[in-house]
C-alpha beads as a LAMMPS data file, in Angstrom:
LAMMPS data file: protein, C-alpha beads

415 atoms
414 bonds

1 atom types
1 bond types

-500.0 500.0 xlo xhi
-500.0 500.0 ylo yhi
-500.0 500.0 zlo zhi

Masses

1 110.0

Atoms # bond

1 1 1 94.836 -189.245 -227.741
2 1 1 94.512 -187.159 -230.917
3 1 1 97.252 -184.558 -231.333
4 1 1 96.022 -180.964 -231.130
5 1 1 95.714 -179.222 -234.504
6 1 1 97.645 -175.996 -234.982
7 1 1 96.856 -172.940 -237.086
8 1 1 98.677 -169.815 -238.226
9 1 1 96.408 -166.821 -238.870
10 1 1 97.955 -164.040 -240.954
11 1 1 96.224 -160.779 -240.039
12 1 1 94.911 -159.441 -236.743
13 1 1 91.887 -157.582 -238.049
14 1 1 88.260 -158.405 -237.306
15 1 1 88.198 -161.528 -239.496
16 1 1 91.491 -162.869 -238.171
17 1 1 90.601 -162.325 -234.516
18 1 1 87.135 -163.888 -234.789
19 1 1 88.732 -166.830 -236.582
20 1 1 91.213 -167.192 -233.725
21 1 1 88.355 -167.296 -231.189
22 1 1 86.355 -169.764 -233.258
23 1 1 89.249 -172.144 -233.897
24 1 1 90.276 -171.972 -230.244
25 1 1 86.720 -173.000 -229.327
26 1 1 87.158 -175.972 -231.649
27 1 1 90.260 -177.037 -229.734
28 1 1 92.980 -175.746 -232.053
29 1 1 96.243 -174.157 -230.963
30 1 1 96.172 -170.808 -232.780
31 1 1 98.853 -168.177 -233.370
32 1 1 97.950 -164.784 -234.886
33 1 1 100.522 -162.715 -236.789
34 1 1 99.945 -159.021 -237.455
35 1 1 102.185 -156.660 -239.456
36 1 1 101.697 -153.564 -237.309
37 1 1 103.635 -153.325 -234.073
38 1 1 100.757 -151.907 -232.048
39 1 1 97.117 -152.775 -232.724
40 1 1 95.152 -149.595 -232.018
41 1 1 91.487 -148.601 -232.119
42 1 1 91.583 -147.027 -235.557
43 1 1 88.869 -146.443 -238.127
44 1 1 85.318 -145.202 -238.115
45 1 1 81.934 -146.908 -237.864
46 1 1 80.660 -150.197 -239.262
47 1 1 77.502 -152.269 -238.916
48 1 1 77.276 -155.834 -237.682
49 1 1 74.245 -157.626 -239.103
50 1 1 72.240 -160.138 -237.031
51 1 1 73.808 -163.232 -238.644
52 1 1 77.266 -162.006 -237.590
53 1 1 76.029 -160.996 -234.126
54 1 1 74.675 -164.533 -233.698
55 1 1 78.197 -165.896 -234.130
56 1 1 79.744 -163.360 -231.754
57 1 1 77.008 -164.182 -229.244
58 1 1 77.883 -167.883 -229.450
59 1 1 81.487 -166.891 -228.784
60 1 1 80.387 -165.344 -225.495
61 1 1 80.777 -161.696 -226.441
62 1 1 77.222 -160.485 -225.759
63 1 1 78.004 -158.256 -222.772
64 1 1 80.998 -156.627 -224.469
65 1 1 78.998 -155.949 -227.632
66 1 1 76.157 -154.395 -225.645
67 1 1 78.626 -152.130 -223.844
68 1 1 80.445 -151.106 -227.034
69 1 1 77.885 -151.009 -229.849
70 1 1 74.577 -149.294 -230.399
71 1 1 71.653 -151.533 -231.434
72 1 1 70.361 -150.247 -234.762
73 1 1 66.593 -149.697 -234.707
74 1 1 65.836 -148.922 -238.337
75 1 1 67.247 -148.350 -241.804
76 1 1 65.849 -145.589 -244.004
77 1 1 66.533 -144.635 -247.619
78 1 1 65.919 -141.109 -248.920
79 1 1 66.360 -139.284 -252.195
80 1 1 68.703 -136.287 -252.491
81 1 1 65.926 -133.972 -251.294
82 1 1 65.417 -135.912 -248.060
83 1 1 62.151 -137.531 -249.184
84 1 1 61.755 -141.012 -247.725
85 1 1 61.852 -143.949 -250.119
86 1 1 62.050 -146.863 -247.724
87 1 1 61.952 -147.534 -243.998
88 1 1 62.356 -150.852 -242.242
89 1 1 63.063 -151.927 -238.663
90 1 1 66.370 -153.660 -238.021
91 1 1 67.761 -156.183 -235.562
92 1 1 65.613 -156.960 -232.528
93 1 1 63.152 -154.260 -233.612
94 1 1 62.559 -156.277 -236.799
95 1 1 61.977 -159.535 -234.930
96 1 1 65.425 -161.055 -235.353
97 1 1 66.680 -163.174 -232.484
98 1 1 69.858 -161.079 -232.450
99 1 1 70.478 -157.326 -232.642
100 1 1 72.175 -155.384 -235.399
101 1 1 74.937 -153.169 -234.045
102 1 1 76.354 -149.879 -235.257
103 1 1 79.822 -149.888 -233.752
104 1 1 83.207 -148.198 -233.985
105 1 1 85.475 -150.491 -236.017
106 1 1 88.502 -149.856 -233.825
107 1 1 86.606 -150.501 -230.599
108 1 1 85.267 -153.754 -232.028
109 1 1 88.776 -154.818 -233.004
110 1 1 90.066 -154.044 -229.500
111 1 1 87.158 -155.957 -227.968
112 1 1 88.089 -158.993 -230.050
113 1 1 91.805 -158.572 -229.338
114 1 1 91.176 -158.540 -225.598
115 1 1 89.045 -161.689 -225.896
116 1 1 91.828 -163.468 -227.806
117 1 1 94.426 -162.406 -225.244
118 1 1 92.228 -163.561 -222.361
119 1 1 91.342 -166.948 -223.846
120 1 1 94.371 -167.888 -225.920
121 1 1 96.980 -165.984 -223.930
122 1 1 98.921 -162.877 -224.864
123 1 1 101.639 -165.060 -226.368
124 1 1 99.212 -166.066 -229.128
125 1 1 99.373 -162.581 -230.726
126 1 1 102.579 -161.706 -232.590
127 1 1 102.582 -158.026 -233.583
128 1 1 105.253 -156.513 -235.807
129 1 1 105.320 -159.779 -237.775
130 1 1 104.894 -159.288 -241.528
131 1 1 104.574 -162.403 -243.662
132 1 1 107.701 -162.632 -245.805
133 1 1 107.138 -166.000 -247.484
134 1 1 105.639 -169.404 -246.864
135 1 1 106.053 -173.024 -247.854
136 1 1 103.390 -175.695 -247.988
137 1 1 104.149 -179.377 -247.445
138 1 1 102.014 -182.491 -247.337
139 1 1 101.822 -182.404 -243.552
140 1 1 102.401 -178.777 -242.518
141 1 1 102.794 -175.124 -243.512
142 1 1 105.948 -173.113 -242.805
143 1 1 105.650 -169.309 -242.591
144 1 1 108.554 -166.852 -242.466
145 1 1 108.155 -163.407 -240.912
146 1 1 110.046 -160.128 -240.869
147 1 1 109.746 -156.707 -239.291
148 1 1 108.270 -154.582 -242.077
149 1 1 109.912 -151.377 -240.856
150 1 1 113.450 -152.663 -240.326
151 1 1 113.497 -155.668 -242.650
152 1 1 114.811 -157.826 -239.781
153 1 1 114.072 -161.538 -240.208
154 1 1 112.011 -162.719 -237.243
155 1 1 112.103 -166.456 -237.839
156 1 1 109.637 -169.062 -238.993
157 1 1 106.626 -170.791 -237.533
158 1 1 104.979 -174.003 -238.626
159 1 1 101.466 -175.323 -238.216
160 1 1 98.955 -177.747 -239.676
161 1 1 97.286 -174.926 -241.638
162 1 1 97.538 -171.248 -242.487
163 1 1 94.566 -168.879 -242.708
164 1 1 95.206 -165.721 -244.730
165 1 1 93.103 -162.926 -243.256
166 1 1 95.498 -160.268 -244.509
167 1 1 93.019 -157.977 -246.233
168 1 1 92.351 -156.654 -249.700
169 1 1 96.085 -156.431 -250.487
170 1 1 96.660 -160.016 -249.318
171 1 1 100.204 -161.229 -249.927
172 1 1 98.995 -164.822 -249.770
173 1 1 96.351 -164.263 -252.428
174 1 1 98.925 -162.569 -254.681
175 1 1 101.119 -165.654 -254.399
176 1 1 98.370 -167.842 -255.836
177 1 1 97.056 -165.218 -258.274
178 1 1 100.179 -163.265 -259.332
179 1 1 98.545 -161.873 -262.487
180 1 1 95.463 -160.557 -260.746
181 1 1 96.648 -156.973 -260.370
182 1 1 95.466 -154.255 -258.014
183 1 1 91.909 -153.777 -256.742
184 1 1 89.556 -152.354 -259.373
185 1 1 88.402 -148.772 -258.863
186 1 1 84.657 -148.184 -259.164
187 1 1 84.945 -144.511 -260.103
188 1 1 83.536 -143.546 -256.703
189 1 1 85.303 -142.051 -253.678
190 1 1 84.187 -142.333 -250.052
191 1 1 84.965 -139.645 -247.478
192 1 1 84.379 -140.852 -243.940
193 1 1 84.123 -139.014 -240.663
194 1 1 83.120 -139.499 -237.045
195 1 1 81.901 -136.654 -234.864
196 1 1 79.625 -135.886 -231.947
197 1 1 76.532 -134.111 -233.177
198 1 1 72.821 -133.712 -232.603
199 1 1 70.820 -136.913 -232.579
200 1 1 68.418 -137.538 -235.451
201 1 1 65.222 -139.515 -236.000
202 1 1 65.027 -142.428 -233.499
203 1 1 68.616 -141.797 -232.271
204 1 1 69.273 -145.380 -233.469
205 1 1 68.507 -144.842 -237.165
206 1 1 70.831 -145.597 -240.069
207 1 1 70.081 -143.369 -243.061
208 1 1 71.188 -143.371 -246.672
209 1 1 70.311 -140.510 -248.985
210 1 1 70.956 -139.785 -252.654
211 1 1 71.769 -142.170 -255.482
212 1 1 74.679 -143.980 -257.101
213 1 1 76.748 -140.916 -258.100
214 1 1 76.144 -138.928 -254.920
215 1 1 75.220 -140.472 -251.606
216 1 1 75.368 -139.714 -247.899
217 1 1 75.187 -142.275 -245.106
218 1 1 74.912 -141.524 -241.381
219 1 1 74.307 -143.497 -238.204
220 1 1 75.148 -143.173 -234.494
221 1 1 77.695 -145.629 -233.063
222 1 1 78.096 -144.808 -229.374
223 1 1 75.550 -146.000 -226.777
224 1 1 77.004 -143.702 -224.083
225 1 1 76.603 -140.313 -225.770
226 1 1 74.691 -137.665 -223.831
227 1 1 70.952 -137.039 -224.195
228 1 1 70.158 -135.378 -227.496
229 1 1 73.698 -135.982 -228.748
230 1 1 75.216 -138.872 -230.705
231 1 1 78.631 -139.935 -231.930
232 1 1 77.717 -140.049 -235.608
233 1 1 79.553 -142.008 -238.270
234 1 1 79.039 -140.573 -241.741
235 1 1 80.102 -141.337 -245.299
236 1 1 79.947 -138.945 -248.249
237 1 1 80.263 -140.585 -251.650
238 1 1 80.784 -139.113 -255.116
239 1 1 81.543 -140.423 -258.583
240 1 1 84.672 -138.706 -259.882
241 1 1 86.505 -138.362 -263.163
242 1 1 90.032 -139.651 -263.635
243 1 1 92.301 -141.839 -261.558
244 1 1 91.705 -142.746 -257.911
245 1 1 94.022 -141.541 -255.149
246 1 1 97.117 -143.689 -254.743
247 1 1 97.177 -146.306 -252.018
248 1 1 99.519 -144.039 -250.055
249 1 1 96.681 -141.521 -249.758
250 1 1 94.358 -143.873 -247.899
251 1 1 93.651 -143.203 -244.231
252 1 1 94.979 -139.662 -244.237
253 1 1 93.369 -136.387 -243.334
254 1 1 92.080 -134.592 -246.421
255 1 1 90.648 -131.195 -247.272
256 1 1 86.862 -131.286 -246.912
257 1 1 86.687 -128.764 -249.737
258 1 1 87.236 -131.661 -252.127
259 1 1 83.670 -132.889 -251.606
260 1 1 81.698 -130.734 -249.133
261 1 1 80.413 -128.226 -251.742
262 1 1 78.508 -131.034 -253.473
263 1 1 76.429 -131.476 -250.303
264 1 1 75.920 -127.814 -249.357
265 1 1 72.151 -127.959 -250.036
266 1 1 71.587 -131.241 -248.179
267 1 1 69.894 -129.896 -245.062
268 1 1 66.856 -132.114 -244.625
269 1 1 65.616 -130.563 -241.398
270 1 1 65.933 -133.817 -239.498
271 1 1 69.611 -134.036 -240.570
272 1 1 71.892 -131.121 -241.495
273 1 1 74.529 -132.745 -243.712
274 1 1 76.666 -129.601 -244.323
275 1 1 76.827 -128.927 -240.579
276 1 1 77.758 -132.539 -239.810
277 1 1 80.644 -132.361 -242.277
278 1 1 81.735 -128.967 -240.928
279 1 1 81.748 -130.236 -237.324
280 1 1 84.088 -133.108 -238.179
281 1 1 87.775 -132.452 -237.546
282 1 1 89.326 -135.407 -239.373
283 1 1 88.011 -136.898 -242.619
284 1 1 89.431 -140.000 -244.279
285 1 1 89.411 -140.764 -247.997
286 1 1 88.844 -144.197 -249.504
287 1 1 88.477 -145.166 -253.159
288 1 1 85.614 -147.647 -253.547
289 1 1 87.281 -150.784 -254.883
290 1 1 86.771 -154.516 -255.107
291 1 1 88.317 -157.471 -256.933
292 1 1 86.695 -160.007 -259.224
293 1 1 85.710 -163.277 -257.520
294 1 1 88.311 -166.017 -257.874
295 1 1 87.740 -169.730 -258.568
296 1 1 89.433 -171.056 -255.425
297 1 1 90.504 -169.901 -251.971
298 1 1 91.991 -173.130 -250.682
299 1 1 95.342 -174.579 -251.700
300 1 1 96.105 -177.691 -249.694
301 1 1 96.619 -176.522 -246.110
302 1 1 96.245 -172.818 -246.897
303 1 1 93.040 -170.828 -247.333
304 1 1 91.840 -167.231 -247.639
305 1 1 89.307 -165.446 -245.428
306 1 1 87.510 -162.094 -245.301
307 1 1 88.738 -159.340 -247.615
308 1 1 91.626 -161.550 -248.717
309 1 1 89.036 -163.935 -250.154
310 1 1 86.180 -161.671 -251.293
311 1 1 86.794 -157.913 -251.189
312 1 1 83.520 -156.140 -251.932
313 1 1 82.089 -152.645 -252.187
314 1 1 80.981 -151.334 -248.764
315 1 1 77.312 -151.646 -249.638
316 1 1 74.675 -153.399 -247.558
317 1 1 76.771 -153.381 -244.348
318 1 1 78.405 -156.675 -245.246
319 1 1 82.201 -156.403 -245.152
320 1 1 82.943 -157.281 -241.529
321 1 1 79.847 -159.463 -241.207
322 1 1 80.892 -161.719 -244.084
323 1 1 84.386 -162.163 -242.600
324 1 1 82.742 -163.273 -239.337
325 1 1 80.568 -165.738 -241.263
326 1 1 83.728 -167.074 -242.913
327 1 1 85.305 -167.654 -239.505
328 1 1 82.257 -169.533 -238.274
329 1 1 82.041 -171.749 -241.349
330 1 1 85.759 -172.507 -241.172
331 1 1 85.504 -173.542 -237.551
332 1 1 82.502 -175.776 -238.239
333 1 1 84.266 -177.406 -241.192
334 1 1 87.336 -178.188 -239.091
335 1 1 85.138 -179.791 -236.439
336 1 1 83.389 -182.063 -238.964
337 1 1 86.121 -183.202 -241.344
338 1 1 88.927 -185.643 -240.542
339 1 1 91.705 -183.890 -242.462
340 1 1 92.809 -180.292 -242.758
341 1 1 92.651 -180.414 -246.545
342 1 1 89.068 -181.674 -246.705
343 1 1 87.956 -179.231 -244.008
344 1 1 89.437 -176.210 -245.775
345 1 1 87.915 -177.324 -249.057
346 1 1 84.501 -177.780 -247.431
347 1 1 84.758 -174.271 -245.981
348 1 1 85.554 -172.921 -249.443
349 1 1 82.652 -174.795 -251.028
350 1 1 80.253 -173.366 -248.456
351 1 1 81.394 -169.752 -248.732
352 1 1 82.910 -169.104 -252.174
353 1 1 79.791 -168.746 -254.307
354 1 1 77.595 -166.975 -251.710
355 1 1 80.231 -164.274 -251.224
356 1 1 80.834 -163.987 -254.978
357 1 1 77.125 -163.316 -255.387
358 1 1 77.331 -160.492 -252.836
359 1 1 80.294 -158.977 -254.711
360 1 1 78.256 -159.025 -257.926
361 1 1 75.138 -157.671 -256.226
362 1 1 77.052 -154.835 -254.565
363 1 1 78.346 -153.752 -257.979
364 1 1 74.683 -153.183 -258.861
365 1 1 74.167 -151.196 -255.615
366 1 1 72.679 -154.083 -253.631
367 1 1 69.585 -152.964 -251.692
368 1 1 70.506 -149.338 -252.405
369 1 1 69.309 -149.967 -255.942
370 1 1 65.946 -148.548 -254.820
371 1 1 67.574 -145.117 -254.408
372 1 1 68.979 -145.272 -257.923
373 1 1 65.624 -146.323 -259.376
374 1 1 63.908 -143.350 -257.740
375 1 1 66.605 -140.960 -258.996
376 1 1 66.213 -142.234 -262.532
377 1 1 62.422 -142.044 -262.455
378 1 1 62.008 -138.848 -260.421
379 1 1 65.225 -136.770 -260.532
380 1 1 63.335 -133.663 -259.387
381 1 1 61.654 -135.393 -256.466
382 1 1 58.102 -136.691 -256.147
383 1 1 54.709 -135.721 -254.818
384 1 1 53.768 -139.331 -254.070
385 1 1 56.226 -142.195 -253.843
386 1 1 53.679 -144.680 -255.204
387 1 1 53.748 -142.766 -258.502
388 1 1 57.466 -143.577 -258.789
389 1 1 57.948 -147.034 -257.304
390 1 1 55.553 -149.536 -255.781
391 1 1 55.784 -151.023 -252.311
392 1 1 56.039 -154.443 -253.925
393 1 1 59.088 -153.445 -255.984
394 1 1 60.764 -151.955 -252.927
395 1 1 60.147 -155.116 -250.927
396 1 1 61.433 -157.315 -253.742
397 1 1 64.736 -155.443 -254.025
398 1 1 65.436 -155.233 -250.290
399 1 1 64.181 -158.742 -249.544
400 1 1 66.243 -160.294 -252.328
401 1 1 69.415 -158.758 -250.946
402 1 1 68.769 -160.133 -247.454
403 1 1 68.597 -163.615 -248.953
404 1 1 71.768 -163.087 -251.023
405 1 1 73.682 -161.824 -247.986
406 1 1 72.355 -164.540 -245.673
407 1 1 70.255 -162.547 -243.218
408 1 1 66.715 -163.233 -244.343
409 1 1 64.847 -163.060 -241.064
410 1 1 62.746 -166.222 -241.328
411 1 1 65.696 -168.306 -242.441
412 1 1 68.111 -166.904 -239.869
413 1 1 65.707 -167.223 -236.950
414 1 1 65.376 -170.955 -237.612
415 1 1 69.052 -171.543 -236.837

Bonds

1 1 1 2
2 1 2 3
3 1 3 4
4 1 4 5
5 1 5 6
6 1 6 7
7 1 7 8
8 1 8 9
9 1 9 10
10 1 10 11
11 1 11 12
12 1 12 13
13 1 13 14
14 1 14 15
15 1 15 16
16 1 16 17
17 1 17 18
18 1 18 19
19 1 19 20
20 1 20 21
21 1 21 22
22 1 22 23
23 1 23 24
24 1 24 25
25 1 25 26
26 1 26 27
27 1 27 28
28 1 28 29
29 1 29 30
30 1 30 31
31 1 31 32
32 1 32 33
33 1 33 34
34 1 34 35
35 1 35 36
36 1 36 37
37 1 37 38
38 1 38 39
39 1 39 40
40 1 40 41
41 1 41 42
42 1 42 43
43 1 43 44
44 1 44 45
45 1 45 46
46 1 46 47
47 1 47 48
48 1 48 49
49 1 49 50
50 1 50 51
51 1 51 52
52 1 52 53
53 1 53 54
54 1 54 55
55 1 55 56
56 1 56 57
57 1 57 58
58 1 58 59
59 1 59 60
60 1 60 61
61 1 61 62
62 1 62 63
63 1 63 64
64 1 64 65
65 1 65 66
66 1 66 67
67 1 67 68
68 1 68 69
69 1 69 70
70 1 70 71
71 1 71 72
72 1 72 73
73 1 73 74
74 1 74 75
75 1 75 76
76 1 76 77
77 1 77 78
78 1 78 79
79 1 79 80
80 1 80 81
81 1 81 82
82 1 82 83
83 1 83 84
84 1 84 85
85 1 85 86
86 1 86 87
87 1 87 88
88 1 88 89
89 1 89 90
90 1 90 91
91 1 91 92
92 1 92 93
93 1 93 94
94 1 94 95
95 1 95 96
96 1 96 97
97 1 97 98
98 1 98 99
99 1 99 100
100 1 100 101
101 1 101 102
102 1 102 103
103 1 103 104
104 1 104 105
105 1 105 106
106 1 106 107
107 1 107 108
108 1 108 109
109 1 109 110
110 1 110 111
111 1 111 112
112 1 112 113
113 1 113 114
114 1 114 115
115 1 115 116
116 1 116 117
117 1 117 118
118 1 118 119
119 1 119 120
120 1 120 121
121 1 121 122
122 1 122 123
123 1 123 124
124 1 124 125
125 1 125 126
126 1 126 127
127 1 127 128
128 1 128 129
129 1 129 130
130 1 130 131
131 1 131 132
132 1 132 133
133 1 133 134
134 1 134 135
135 1 135 136
136 1 136 137
137 1 137 138
138 1 138 139
139 1 139 140
140 1 140 141
141 1 141 142
142 1 142 143
143 1 143 144
144 1 144 145
145 1 145 146
146 1 146 147
147 1 147 148
148 1 148 149
149 1 149 150
150 1 150 151
151 1 151 152
152 1 152 153
153 1 153 154
154 1 154 155
155 1 155 156
156 1 156 157
157 1 157 158
158 1 158 159
159 1 159 160
160 1 160 161
161 1 161 162
162 1 162 163
163 1 163 164
164 1 164 165
165 1 165 166
166 1 166 167
167 1 167 168
168 1 168 169
169 1 169 170
170 1 170 171
171 1 171 172
172 1 172 173
173 1 173 174
174 1 174 175
175 1 175 176
176 1 176 177
177 1 177 178
178 1 178 179
179 1 179 180
180 1 180 181
181 1 181 182
182 1 182 183
183 1 183 184
184 1 184 185
185 1 185 186
186 1 186 187
187 1 187 188
188 1 188 189
189 1 189 190
190 1 190 191
191 1 191 192
192 1 192 193
193 1 193 194
194 1 194 195
195 1 195 196
196 1 196 197
197 1 197 198
198 1 198 199
199 1 199 200
200 1 200 201
201 1 201 202
202 1 202 203
203 1 203 204
204 1 204 205
205 1 205 206
206 1 206 207
207 1 207 208
208 1 208 209
209 1 209 210
210 1 210 211
211 1 211 212
212 1 212 213
213 1 213 214
214 1 214 215
215 1 215 216
216 1 216 217
217 1 217 218
218 1 218 219
219 1 219 220
220 1 220 221
221 1 221 222
222 1 222 223
223 1 223 224
224 1 224 225
225 1 225 226
226 1 226 227
227 1 227 228
228 1 228 229
229 1 229 230
230 1 230 231
231 1 231 232
232 1 232 233
233 1 233 234
234 1 234 235
235 1 235 236
236 1 236 237
237 1 237 238
238 1 238 239
239 1 239 240
240 1 240 241
241 1 241 242
242 1 242 243
243 1 243 244
244 1 244 245
245 1 245 246
246 1 246 247
247 1 247 248
248 1 248 249
249 1 249 250
250 1 250 251
251 1 251 252
252 1 252 253
253 1 253 254
254 1 254 255
255 1 255 256
256 1 256 257
257 1 257 258
258 1 258 259
259 1 259 260
260 1 260 261
261 1 261 262
262 1 262 263
263 1 263 264
264 1 264 265
265 1 265 266
266 1 266 267
267 1 267 268
268 1 268 269
269 1 269 270
270 1 270 271
271 1 271 272
272 1 272 273
273 1 273 274
274 1 274 275
275 1 275 276
276 1 276 277
277 1 277 278
278 1 278 279
279 1 279 280
280 1 280 281
281 1 281 282
282 1 282 283
283 1 283 284
284 1 284 285
285 1 285 286
286 1 286 287
287 1 287 288
288 1 288 289
289 1 289 290
290 1 290 291
291 1 291 292
292 1 292 293
293 1 293 294
294 1 294 295
295 1 295 296
296 1 296 297
297 1 297 298
298 1 298 299
299 1 299 300
300 1 300 301
301 1 301 302
302 1 302 303
303 1 303 304
304 1 304 305
305 1 305 306
306 1 306 307
307 1 307 308
308 1 308 309
309 1 309 310
310 1 310 311
311 1 311 312
312 1 312 313
313 1 313 314
314 1 314 315
315 1 315 316
316 1 316 317
317 1 317 318
318 1 318 319
319 1 319 320
320 1 320 321
321 1 321 322
322 1 322 323
323 1 323 324
324 1 324 325
325 1 325 326
326 1 326 327
327 1 327 328
328 1 328 329
329 1 329 330
330 1 330 331
331 1 331 332
332 1 332 333
333 1 333 334
334 1 334 335
335 1 335 336
336 1 336 337
337 1 337 338
338 1 338 339
339 1 339 340
340 1 340 341
341 1 341 342
342 1 342 343
343 1 343 344
344 1 344 345
345 1 345 346
346 1 346 347
347 1 347 348
348 1 348 349
349 1 349 350
350 1 350 351
351 1 351 352
352 1 352 353
353 1 353 354
354 1 354 355
355 1 355 356
356 1 356 357
357 1 357 358
358 1 358 359
359 1 359 360
360 1 360 361
361 1 361 362
362 1 362 363
363 1 363 364
364 1 364 365
365 1 365 366
366 1 366 367
367 1 367 368
368 1 368 369
369 1 369 370
370 1 370 371
371 1 371 372
372 1 372 373
373 1 373 374
374 1 374 375
375 1 375 376
376 1 376 377
377 1 377 378
378 1 378 379
379 1 379 380
380 1 380 381
381 1 381 382
382 1 382 383
383 1 383 384
384 1 384 385
385 1 385 386
386 1 386 387
387 1 387 388
388 1 388 389
389 1 389 390
390 1 390 391
391 1 391 392
392 1 392 393
393 1 393 394
394 1 394 395
395 1 395 396
396 1 396 397
397 1 397 398
398 1 398 399
399 1 399 400
400 1 400 401
401 1 401 402
402 1 402 403
403 1 403 404
404 1 404 405
405 1 405 406
406 1 406 407
407 1 407 408
408 1 408 409
409 1 409 410
410 1 410 411
411 1 411 412
412 1 412 413
413 1 413 414
414 1 414 415
């Protein structure tokens, strides 16, 4: 009888938890280590694209997703005057075999945490365990942990492999790339909020308005809101001068006066942006950052996953979805290859370049490039969109990005 493979996953976020479920399905004994002592439903809204929903569906999470997320019906781009540039159906409404979900990040994380606890057992999740150091041998990986608050040494754990899903500030990545430095600031700041407000458009519409230097995104995330009302996730984005906020400023309540005046005229009739901002009690600030793609993720029995491997601008709704795709590819590689080393290398070969291409595309605004093109060509608005940009050009930009990000409908529906 073949001995059961074992895996240490560093990080209990979305990528780490989906990886735990996937590797458990493949027969591995998995232990997840998370720095925080209590995993809570924090954050705001995110989107899960159909290729990621396919994987979560295969993991048996359909009912929980339907109860927690709202199936996105359409995506629309507008200029800063609220004139429509592009509209396309999304998810099942677009003919995909799987929905696209707008969902609260924290609720998704709790959904995944509960699934891990149910299937792997509560003893498989080690909270309050911060990775202190690790050692890699020819036949195993040894990881040492401490309590980040107290500094207390919590012991070591060993396994056949270690998966670093420890985010954009990954300690594991820094070990292999010590000269890499901090994430690179784009010059743009995101302010994010979540509030109950009046529904807009189809009540399942995701909108983006503006252009590269000033943009507003909004979409509902709660399927249980009352009639005519929605729990709306929104993002205001501006290009700023000078240095970004320090890391210590992330995830803290900020004064809306820092950005709200820039959007005071953005009442489109179908969406009142100033009112939406005003109605929101807590707003979070995030510098838009990423890191240059690296040449390798895998080092013997250790590999990177999610934001630890490929941090990218939050453009095109791809952050969480790409981490889920990583988890799926890793699980498939481990099921097909005889050794840990060859499996982790195969996973890297399958995912490294596709994700690097998304990082590069997002730096050029991804599919949102159409908004920038319209701003450059018609900064005062337009009488007829066809005078500014053709339908063919719009389709080329948006269609190309779907292929880059791996959710081209025809290709995905063949799986």
